C-alpha positions as CSV (number, residue, x, y, z in Angstrom):
1,M,-7.3,-4.2,4.4
2,R,-4.3,-2.6,6.2
3,S,-2.6,0.4,4.7
4,R,1.1,0.5,4.1
5,K,3.0,1.9,7.0
6,L,6.3,2.4,5.2
7,E,6.9,4.7,2.3
8,T,7.2,3.1,-1.1
9,G,10.6,2.7,-2.7
10,N,11.9,3.1,-6.2
11,K,13.2,-0.4,-7.0
12,N,10.4,-1.2,-9.5
13,I,7.5,0.5,-11.3
14,V,5.0,-2.4,-11.1
15,G,4.5,-2.7,-7.4
16,Q,1.6,-0.2,-7.1
17,R,-0.1,-1.7,-10.2
18,I,0.1,-5.1,-8.6
19,V,-1.5,-3.8,-5.5
20,Q,-4.2,-2.1,-7.5
21,L,-5.0,-5.2,-9.6
22,R,-4.9,-7.5,-6.6
23,N,-7.4,-5.3,-4.7
24,K,-9.6,-4.8,-7.8
25,K,-9.9,-8.6,-8.1
26,G,-10.3,-9.1,-4.4
27,I,-7.2,-11.3,-4.2
28,R,-5.4,-11.6,-0.8
29,Q,-1.6,-11.6,-0.7
30,K,-1.8,-15.2,0.6
31,D,-3.8,-16.2,-2.5
32,L,-1.5,-14.4,-4.8
33,L,1.5,-16.3,-3.4
34,V,-0.3,-19.6,-4.1
35,Q,-1.0,-18.5,-7.7
36,L,2.7,-17.5,-8.1
37,Q,3.8,-20.9,-6.7
38,I,1.5,-22.7,-9.2
39,R,3.4,-20.9,-11.9
40,G,6.8,-21.9,-10.5
41,V,7.6,-18.6,-8.8
42,D,8.4,-19.3,-5.2
43,V,8.4,-16.1,-3.2
44,S,7.7,-15.5,0.5
45,Y,5.2,-13.1,2.0
46,S,8.0,-10.8,2.8
47,V,9.3,-10.7,-0.8
48,L,5.8,-10.0,-2.1
49,S,5.4,-7.2,0.4
50,K,8.7,-5.7,-0.8
51,I,7.7,-6.0,-4.4
52,E,4.4,-4.3,-3.7
53,G,6.2,-1.6,-1.6
54,Q,8.6,-1.1,-4.5
55,T,11.6,-1.9,-2.3
56,R,12.7,-4.9,-4.3
57,A,13.3,-5.4,-8.0
58,V,11.0,-7.7,-10.0
59,Y,12.6,-10.4,-12.1
60,D,11.4,-11.0,-15.6
61,Y,9.9,-14.4,-14.8
62,E,8.0,-12.9,-11.9
63,L,6.7,-10.1,-14.1
64,L,5.4,-12.7,-16.6
65,A,3.7,-14.6,-13.8
66,F,2.0,-11.5,-12.4
67,A,0.7,-10.6,-15.9
68,D,-0.6,-14.1,-16.3
69,I,-2.4,-14.1,-12.9
70,F,-4.1,-10.8,-13.5
71,G,-4.9,-11.4,-17.2
72,V,-3.0,-8.3,-18.4
73,T,0.1,-7.7,-20.6
74,V,3.5,-7.0,-19.2
75,D,3.2,-3.7,-20.9
76,A,0.1,-2.9,-18.8
77,L,2.0,-3.8,-15.7
78,L,4.8,-1.5,-16.8
79,G,2.4,1.3,-17.4
80,R,3.0,1.4,-21.2
81,T,-0.7,0.6,-22.0
82,D,-4.0,0.6,-20.2
């Protein structure tokens, strides 16, 4: 796994949690993109990287898809619950 070369941004608060959940479940970015597409969320590798790096905002429908993929609540992604 490569480490992030750029500093994280402040455009969202879920990017780091997405990275943590993805790594915990052993999901590659490529596989996460496929799961997002299955759920009707069409984002590129670049967009996913920006979301994870917190340099792009996350739309509500993307947030719902991430929560569904990782089996967590939206509140958990937002850091409101464990």
